[in-house]
Each structure stands twice: as structure tokens, then as C-alpha cells.
C-alpha positions as CSV (number, residue, x, y, z in Angstrom):
1,M,342.2,260.9,61.2
2,D,342.4,260.9,65.0
3,Q,338.9,262.2,65.0
4,G,337.7,259.3,62.8
5,I,339.4,256.7,65.0
6,A,337.9,258.3,68.1
7,A,334.5,258.3,66.4
8,V,334.9,254.6,65.6
9,F,336.0,253.8,69.1
10,A,333.0,255.8,70.5
11,G,330.7,254.0,68.1
12,V,332.1,250.6,69.1
13,A,331.9,251.5,72.8
14,G,328.3,252.6,72.3
15,L,327.4,249.4,70.4
16,V,329.0,247.3,73.2
17,G,327.2,249.3,75.8
18,A,323.9,248.9,74.0
19,G,324.5,245.2,73.7
20,I,325.3,244.8,77.4
21,G,322.3,246.9,78.3
22,G,320.1,244.8,76.1
23,L,321.4,241.6,77.7
24,A,320.8,243.0,81.1
25,T,317.3,244.0,80.2
26,A,316.6,240.5,78.7
27,Y,318.0,238.8,81.8
28,G,315.9,241.1,84.1
29,A,312.8,240.4,82.1
30,R,313.5,236.7,82.2
31,I,313.9,236.8,86.0
32,G,310.8,238.9,86.4
33,A,308.7,236.6,84.2
34,H,309.9,233.6,86.1
35,K,308.9,235.2,89.4
36,T,305.6,236.2,88.0
37,I,304.9,232.7,86.8
38,E,305.9,231.3,90.2
39,A,303.6,233.7,92.0
40,A,300.8,232.8,89.6
41,Q,301.4,229.1,90.2
42,T,301.4,229.6,94.0
43,Q,298.2,231.6,93.8
44,V,296.5,228.9,91.6
45,Q,297.6,226.2,94.1
46,H,296.3,228.2,97.1
47,Q,293.0,228.8,95.3
48,S,292.7,225.2,94.3
49,A,293.4,224.0,97.8
50,A,290.8,226.5,99.2
51,E,288.2,225.3,96.7
52,H,288.9,221.7,97.5
53,R,288.5,222.4,101.3
54,H,285.2,224.1,100.5
55,W,284.1,221.2,98.4
56,V,284.9,218.7,101.1
57,R,283.2,220.8,103.7
58,E,280.1,220.9,101.5
59,Q,280.2,217.1,101.2
60,R,280.4,216.8,105.0
61,R,277.6,219.3,105.4
62,Q,275.4,217.2,103.1
63,A,276.3,214.0,104.8
64,C,275.4,215.5,108.2
65,S,272.1,216.8,106.8
66,D,271.4,213.3,105.4
67,A,272.2,211.7,108.7
68,A,269.8,214.1,110.5
69,D,267.1,213.3,107.9
70,A,267.6,209.6,108.6
71,W,267.7,210.1,112.4
72,A,264.2,211.7,112.5
73,P,262.2,208.5,111.6
74,F,264.3,206.4,113.9
75,A,263.8,208.9,116.8
76,D,260.0,209.0,116.2
77,A,259.7,205.2,116.2
78,S,262.1,204.9,119.2
79,V,260.1,207.4,121.3
80,L,256.8,205.6,120.4
81,C,258.3,202.2,121.4
82,T,259.9,203.7,124.6
83,V,256.6,205.2,125.7
84,K,255.0,201.7,125.2
85,I,257.7,200.0,127.2
86,H,257.5,202.6,130.0
87,R,253.7,201.9,130.2
88,G,254.3,198.1,130.2
89,S,252.6,197.5,126.9
90,A,253.6,196.0,123.5
91,A,255.1,198.3,120.9
92,P,253.1,198.3,117.7
93,Q,254.6,196.1,115.0
94,E,254.4,199.0,112.5
95,A,256.7,201.1,114.9
96,I,259.1,198.2,115.2
97,D,259.2,197.8,111.4
98,V,259.8,201.6,111.0
99,L,262.5,201.3,113.6
100,G,264.3,198.6,111.7
101,R,264.0,200.3,108.3
102,S,265.2,203.6,109.7
103,I,268.3,202.0,111.2
104,V,269.2,200.5,107.7
105,D,268.7,204.0,106.2
106,L,270.7,205.7,109.0
107,N,273.6,203.2,108.6
108,K,273.7,203.8,104.8
109,R,273.8,207.5,105.3
110,C,276.3,207.5,108.1
111,A,278.6,205.3,106.0
112,R,279.3,208.3,103.8
113,F,281.3,209.8,106.6
114,Q,284.0,207.2,105.8
115,L,284.6,209.2,102.7
116,W,284.8,212.6,104.2
117,G,286.0,212.3,107.8
118,P,287.4,213.6,110.0
119,D,287.9,210.6,112.3
120,E,285.9,212.3,115.1
121,L,282.8,212.6,112.9
122,I,283.2,209.1,111.6
123,E,283.3,207.8,115.2
124,A,280.3,209.9,116.2
125,A,278.3,208.7,113.2
126,M,279.2,205.0,113.8
127,N,278.3,205.4,117.5
128,L,274.9,206.8,116.4
129,V,274.3,203.7,114.3
130,Q,275.5,201.4,117.0
131,T,273.2,203.0,119.6
132,A,270.3,202.8,117.2
133,M,271.0,199.1,116.7
134,T,271.1,198.6,120.5
135,A,267.8,200.4,120.9
136,D,266.2,198.2,118.2
137,A,267.5,195.0,119.9
138,S,266.1,196.3,123.2
139,V,262.7,197.0,121.8
140,R,262.6,193.5,120.1
141,A,263.7,191.9,123.4
142,W,261.0,193.8,125.2
143,Q,258.4,192.2,123.1
144,Q,259.7,188.7,124.1
145,V,259.9,189.6,127.8
146,L,256.4,191.0,127.7
147,E,255.1,187.8,126.1
148,E,256.7,185.7,128.8
149,G,254.8,187.7,131.5
150,D,257.4,187.5,134.2
151,Q,256.8,190.8,136.2
152,D,260.3,190.9,137.6
153,A,261.8,190.5,134.1
154,I,259.4,193.1,132.8
155,H,260.4,195.6,135.4
156,A,264.1,194.9,134.9
157,W,263.8,195.4,131.2
158,Q,261.9,198.7,131.6
159,T,264.8,199.9,133.7
160,E,267.4,198.7,131.2
161,H,265.5,200.2,128.3
162,A,265.4,203.6,130.1
163,G,269.2,203.5,130.1
164,V,269.1,202.7,126.4
165,A,266.8,205.7,125.8
166,L,269.4,207.9,127.6
167,Q,272.1,206.5,125.4
168,I,270.1,207.4,122.3
169,G,269.8,211.1,123.3
170,S,273.5,211.2,124.3
171,A,274.7,209.7,121.0
172,W,272.6,212.2,119.1
173,A,274.0,215.1,121.2
174,V,277.6,214.0,120.6
175,F,277.0,213.6,116.9
176,M,275.6,217.0,116.6
177,D,278.4,218.6,118.7
178,V,281.0,216.9,116.5
179,A,279.1,217.8,113.3
180,R,278.9,221.5,114.3
181,T,282.5,221.7,115.3
182,T,283.6,220.0,112.0
183,L,281.4,222.3,109.9
184,G,282.8,225.4,111.7
185,S,280.0,226.4,114.0
186,P,280.9,224.9,117.4
187,P,278.2,224.0,119.9
188,S,277.2,226.8,122.1
């Protein structure tokens, strides 16, 4: 009988040991699964954040490209008007009209930077628009000064407009530097 009782105790001890082992395995699996889920969630969050940064960068790149496309007609009309002012003659009305329309388009396209930032790019874009508006006002004022025929006023306005022309080039250079830096290819 001692052998039977010993066998029962051994069986009970084995059963208890198996139960404890099963509980330990289940607990370990639960901890492992929890860590795996946390790691997967972290990976998804990082991937999502990276995709969002890429998407915002693409929106900024497109906005910069659109601003450059809008700048070209303004720059062409501005150069034509500046050459006429430098020579002391009237700018063609067609060039003045193109100048005005191009500023409206430039302003519309540069307003997109308000959505995408960063603040430096917004500031550079708004400076671009403000400088274009200053150039437009200068060209329109030139027409009036030229009609009045006062040679001193004409000479003074030619000098003033030369400064505006320099501001135009400077505003464009600043915008391009900020755009390149923002998009990840800093100016050389």
C-alpha cells in the first residue's frame, strides 16, 4: 500500500507541476504577445509619421514648384517694364496687364504655403508677393511720372525703380534658398 500512496503523491505532484508549468507558459505567452503588439504598434506609428512627413514634404515641393511657375510670367513682364523704364520710355500696356495678372496668380499660389509651412517658407513667399506688388506699383507710377514729363522726377523714378528691380532679384533668391533648405537640398 505504501507504494500505491507514493504513486498517488507522485501523480498529484506531477499534475501540480504540469499545472504550474502550464500557467507559467500561458503567462509568458501573454507577456510576449503584449510586447509583440506594442512593438508592432510602435512600428506602425513610426511608419505613419514617416509617411505623413513625406506627404507634407511633397505638398511643400508642389507648392514651391507652383510658385516658381507663377514667378516666371511676373519676372518676364517685370524685366520688360524695367528695360523700358531704364530707357526712359513707356512700358507697353500689355506688359503692365501681364504684370498685374501674374501677381494675382503668384499671390494665389503662395497662399498655399500657409497650409504647409514652415514659417520661414511662408515668410519668404509672402515677401515674394509683397515685392512683386511693389514692382507693379512702381511700374504704374512710372507711367504717370513719364506722362508728366518732369525730367528730374523721371530720373529720380528711374533710380528708385532700379532699387525695386534689385529687391525683386533678392526676394526671389531668398525664396529659393528657403525652399531648397525646407525641401532638403540646401543652397550651395
